[in-house]
Structures are given as structure tokens and as C-alpha cells.
N, C-alpha and C positions, 0 to 999 in steps of 0.2 A: 400490298401493305402500304399504308400512308406514310409519307415522309415525316420525320420529326427533326426539330432543331438540333444542331450539333451541341448547343448549350445544355441540352438535357442528357448528354452522354450517349445518345442513341447513334447507331451506325446507319449509314446510307443504305437503303435497300438495293438489292441487285437489280440492275436495269435489264430491260428486254433485250434478248439476243438479236443479232442482225436479221435472222430469218423472220422472227415474229414482227420486227419493225417493218420489214418489207411487206409483210402481209397486212399490217395495219395501214401502211401508206396506200397500198392498193385498194383496201376497203374504203378509206377516206376518199379516194379519187372516184369511187363508185357511188359516193353519197351515202354510205352505210352509217345510219344513226348510232347503232351499237358501237361501232368503231370510234365514233366521235365521243360518245360517253366514256369509253375506256380511256381515250386520250386525255379528256378533262380530269377524270379520276386520278390518273397517274401523274399528270404534270400541273394540275391546277394549284395545289398548295405551294409548290415551288415558284410558280409565276406570281402568285399573290404576294409572297414574301419579297420577291424582287421589286415588285411595284411599290410596296409599302416603304421601301428605302428611298423613294424618289418623290412621292406625293404626300400631301399633308393629312390625308384621312383614308380610312379603310374603304369608304364608299367610292372615293375617286380611284383608289387602287383597283377595286373590283371592276370599275368602268374600263380601266386600262387593260385589265385581263380580258374582258369581253371583246374589246377592240382587237386584242391580239388574236383571239380565236377566230374572229371574222377575217382578219388579214391572212391568217394561216390557211383557212379553208379556201380563200380566194386564190392563194398562191400555191396550194398543194400540188397542182399539176406541173408547176415549174420547179418544185423541189428536186434537186439533183442527187441528194444523198451524200454530198461531200462531207457533211457533219451528221451527228445524230439528230433525231427529231428534237430532243431536249435542248441541244445547243442552238438549233435553228429557231425554236420557239423563244428561247431566252434572248436571242439577238433581236427578234421582232419586238418583244416586249420592252427591252431596254430603249430602243429607239422611240417607242410610243411614250414610255414613262418619262424620258428626258424631255420630250416635247410638252407633255402635260405638266410636268414640274415647272418648266419655264412659263407656261401659260398661267399657272397659278401664282407666278411671281416668287416662288420659292421652291427649292429643290428638296429641302430636308423636311421630314414629317414632324418636327418639333418646333413650335413657333419661337421659342427663345433662342434657337441656335443662329449664330451669325453665318453669313456666307463665307465659304472657305475656298481657297484655290483648288482647282480641279485635281491636281496631282499632289499637292502638298510636298513637293520635292525639296523646298527650301527649309523644311522643318526637320530637326533631328528626331529619329525614331525614339530615342531615350533621352531624357533630360541630361545635358552634359554635366550638371552638378552632381550626378550620381557616380561620376568617375573621378579618380584621383588626378590632381593637376600635376604640372611639371615640378612643383615645389614639394610634392608628397613623396613618400618612400617608393611607391610603385605607380608611376604615371600611366594613365590609361586603364588601370585596373579598377575594379569596383570599389567605390567608397561606401556606397549603400547598395548592396546586391538586392536583386528581387526577393521579395518575401516568399518563404516556403509555406504553402497553405495546406492545412490538414483537411482531408476529405474534400478536395475541390469540387468533385461532381455533386456531392451532397449540398455544398454551399450554393452552387450554381442552380440547383433545383428550387431554391427559395425564390419566391416571387420578387422580393426586393432586389436580389442579386441579378435575376434575369432582366429586370427593368433597367438596372444600371448597365448591364451588358448591351442591351439593345439600344439604349440611349447613347452609349459610347460609340457604337457602330454608326448610328445615325448622325453623330457629330463629326464623323470623319470627312475629309475631302472626297469628292465624288468618286474618283477612280479607286481610292483605297477602300471606300465603302462597298463598291461593286465587287472588287476582288475578294474581300473577306466574306461578303454575303454568298458569292458563288462557291468559294472554297470551303468555308467553315460552317456556314448555315445550310447550304444546299448540297454539299458533298461533291462538287464537280472536281475533276482532276485538273492539274495545272494546264495540261494541253487543252482541255475543254474550255477553261476560263480564258486562256489566250485566244482561242478561236472566237468565243463570244464577244470579247472586248477588243479584239484586234491588237493585242499586245505581244511583244516578244517575251520569251521565257524569262529573260533577265529582268525586264520591267515588271512582269507579274510577280516575280520573287521579291523584288525590292518593295513594291507596293504592299504585298501581303505581310512582309516583315514589319513595315512601318505601321500598318493597320493593327496587327496583333500586339505590337509593343504598346500602342496607345490604349487599346482596349484593356490589356493586362494592367496598365498603370491605373486606369479608372477603377477596375475591380480591386486592385490593391488598396487604393484609397478608401474604397467602400468597406472592405473587410477590416482595415485598420480602425476605421471609425466605429465599427461594430464591436471591436474587441472588448471594451469594458462591460458590454451587456451580455457577452457570451459566458 
């Protein structure tokens, strides 16, 4: 079953079991074309989505994915199985996508976005003005709590909302963008994302929280702007 974006409310499909993956790796090492087609069908959409978060066009992203397949086939005999094939492929692709993004003189796929710090660690995850100050009745508590959305999955299925969501993700600092793409768009576990990106569990959790907070804020602004027309 093909993978779908988390923004559509779909669940990540079950991954191949260890025995099937071992058989697939053995077939790839024998040069089995059917095995390679199966690999592309299973992981191609996932890799393309990752590439699109680093380069300015789909055409360039597709080139990065093709380069990833070539590199993977070249290195399959050296694959030691310490991670899943999916995680290994993601690591290869991210290295190539980052290089290609720098070569294109921009990392983000939207021309109007400014360069951001890689980690974004000096930025608050939520605007401090949304909390009560020391002069208020409950310092540190919400002054303006997050909006409660009716039927969030239905709203996110609308083309405009999906565009806002993807643009918000693309505007994130690099590491935040990679973490939220792996976790929320591609359905990787925390351990898998840490493995792909070389992060500690704590760093992964902080980056994901910051990324989700910023994306949620962008969607909140979008939904609020749409309220009069609903």
C-alpha cells in the first residue's frame, strides 16, 4: 500500500518484517530487478518527500532520489543491517539532498523563504506573548491558549490548509524540518529519526516540539483568517 501524508489523517502502513527485508537485501545483492522495483515502490514516495524539503523543485528532488538509488545499489553489499533499509536509504538521501540544496544556493523549496539557522535553538517554540507575565494573575499560564479546531482532519484535507501546512514545514530551520518530516509526514519512530539524523532522543524531542508548535501556529493563523468565510 502506498504511503500517504500524515496531514491527510492516514496511518503509516506496516513495514516489512525482518525476514522479508533480509530476503529483499539478498535479492538486491544478486541483481534481482524485481527486488529493486519492489524497493522503489515501497520507499520511493517517502524519499521523494524528504528530498522536496531540501531542494527548490520536484525535478531536482527526483534527481536526488535517482542518485540515492544508484548509491544504494552500489553500497548494498556493504549494508550491515544495523538499521532498517528505510532508515539507511533516508540517511543516504539526506546527505545527497543537503549537498544538492547547497549547490542550488538555497536549501528551502520556496523562493521567498529566508535562510534560517539550522537548529533554531534560540527561538521560542511558542510566542512568549501568549503567556501571562509576572504582572498578571497567573504568571507563566496561558494568556491566549491554542485554538480548539472543529474537525481538524477535515480542515487539513482542504488544499489551502495542506499548502499552508507544507509551506510552514518548509519554512522551518533545517533540523526541525527534517525531524517533523520524518516523524509526522513519513511516520518514522523517534528511534528511527534519531538514527537517520544522528540525534540524541532529547534533541529529537526538542526539535519535534519546536517544529510542531510553529506549524500549529501557522495553521491557527490560517484557520482564524478563514473564520469569517466559514
